[in-house]
N, C-alpha and C positions, 0 to 999 in steps of 0.2 A: 677630161676635156680640157687641151690647156687654150684657155684664154688669150685670143688674140690682142695685142696692143690697139687700146683708145685711146680720147681722152684722157681719161684718166689716169693713164697709164703715162701717159704725154708727161700729164701737168705734173704729175708724182715724180718723174723721173728727172726731170728740172731740176727739183729741190733736189732729189738723192747725187746728181751729180756736183752740186755746192755744198752739201753737207756731208754727209759720207763720213767715216774716218771709225778706226780701231776697227774689231773686231765685228762684222755688220752680221746682222740676219737678217734675211729677206722671208719672213712670213709669208707661205700661200703663192708661192715665185711665179707660177703660170707659166707663161712665156721665158722666164729667168731677163726678163728687160730688165727689172730694176740690180738685180746682182750681175747682170754685165757692164751697169751703170758706175755702180759702187764701185766695182773693180779698176775703174778708169780711176776713180778721184784719187787725190794727195793724201796721204795720212789713211788708206783704209790698209791693215797687215793683213785679212782675212776675210772671206766670203762666206756664209752658210746658208743657203737654201731650205726652206722647208715645205711641201706640200703632204695631203692625204691622196690625192690622184695621183694611182699606180702610171698611167701614161704620161700624166709631167712630169712623176719620180722616173721615170724609163728615157724622158728626154733630155731634161737636167740631168742626171749622171755622167752626159755624153762631155759635159763641161768639167771645167776644171774646179767645183766649187763642192764643200765638203753638202754632201746631200743627206736628209732628215726626213724619212717618212713618220708623217705625225698632223693628227686632226690639233690644231693650233700646238699649245705649249705640252700635250700630253709625252712626249718622245725628246723633249729638249730640257735638256738639263745645265748647259753653261751659263754665263750671262755675257751681254755683250755693251758695247758702245754703242752704238746705233740699230735700230731696227726701226724695218719697214714695211708697213701692211699695205697692200689694194684688196679690202676686206670685199666680199660678193655681199653689196649692199640695196640688191632690189627687195622687196615683198615675195615670196618665194607665188608660182605659180606652177599650183598642180596641176595643170592640164600639159604643160612643155618644162618640165624640170632639166634644171642648169644647174647643177651645184655651185658651178664659177661664179654664178652671177646671183645662186639665194641664198640671199640675208637673213633669211628664218621668215616665220607669218609675219614681222612689221618689218625684215632687211633691219632691224636694228641687233638680233642678236647673236649675229658673228663677231660683230663687233664691241658688243658690252662684254662677251665672255672673254675676247681680246684685251680689251682695257683693264678686265677686275685680274687677267695674270700674267702680263707681262713686266709691272715693277720687279715681280721674282725672277727676273731673267736681265735686269737693264742695269748694270756697271753704276756704283755711285758718279754722277755727271751724264751721265748717257743721254740720249734723246730717241726718241719716237718719232717717225716719221710718217701719216700715212692720212689718205685721203678720204670724203666722204660726199655724198648726195645731201642736197636740200631733199630729196625724197625724204628722207630720214630723220630729218629731220635734228640740224646744225644744232640749235641752240640747247637741247636735247642732251646730246655731247659733250656740248660744255659745261653743262652742268654734271655729267656725269666726272667727269675730268677733273671738276673741282671736287668734287666727294671723295673721288679717290688719291685726292693731294697732289696732283700736276699742277701745274702750270703751263698754259699752253699758248700758243697764237699762232695764228691764221697764215701763212705765209706764202700762199698763192691760192688763186681764183680764177675760173672760167666759167662763164655763163654758154651755154649751152641750148639748142632747143626746146627739150623737157624740162632741164634741170640746170641748177648753178653745183660744181664740186667747187672743194675748197681743200686745200691741204692743211694739215695739225703737225704741228712742232711740240711737242710733249717735254716737259723733264718733271720728275718729281720735286716738289718745293724742297726745299733747305730744313732741316730742322734744326 
């Protein structure tokens, strides 16, 4: 299922347009909005898109990006200067499963797995940009980032009726 851009997509794209550079990886590309935004940014050399949904893979294959079918980083081998992720972040709904929205039992499982593995695919001085909902505990994400050795800041926020959205910018702490 292709995720139609929503408030979270547009909030993230606003920051992608300002920050994307070098080799870009758009994890869980969905509609491709983040990849298309990154491609227009100055200083972007290439854009690679990743998704596990075959419908999405078919859709983005007509675009001019390198396409990798993968569940998160399973089939990703390279390192990137800039990694984008708009994760599914809602607690799962067994009666109405929608993979593009289902973040696992608590809504955090996919984000946590991404964060635990992304540093292996990040170039030195690389940046990760992702969006998160207040529904899945922003403070818990801040703690997780600290535990994993990232410095971070929230670079954009938006309040919508049922949640607050936050865009995180993260870099590995210098050793």
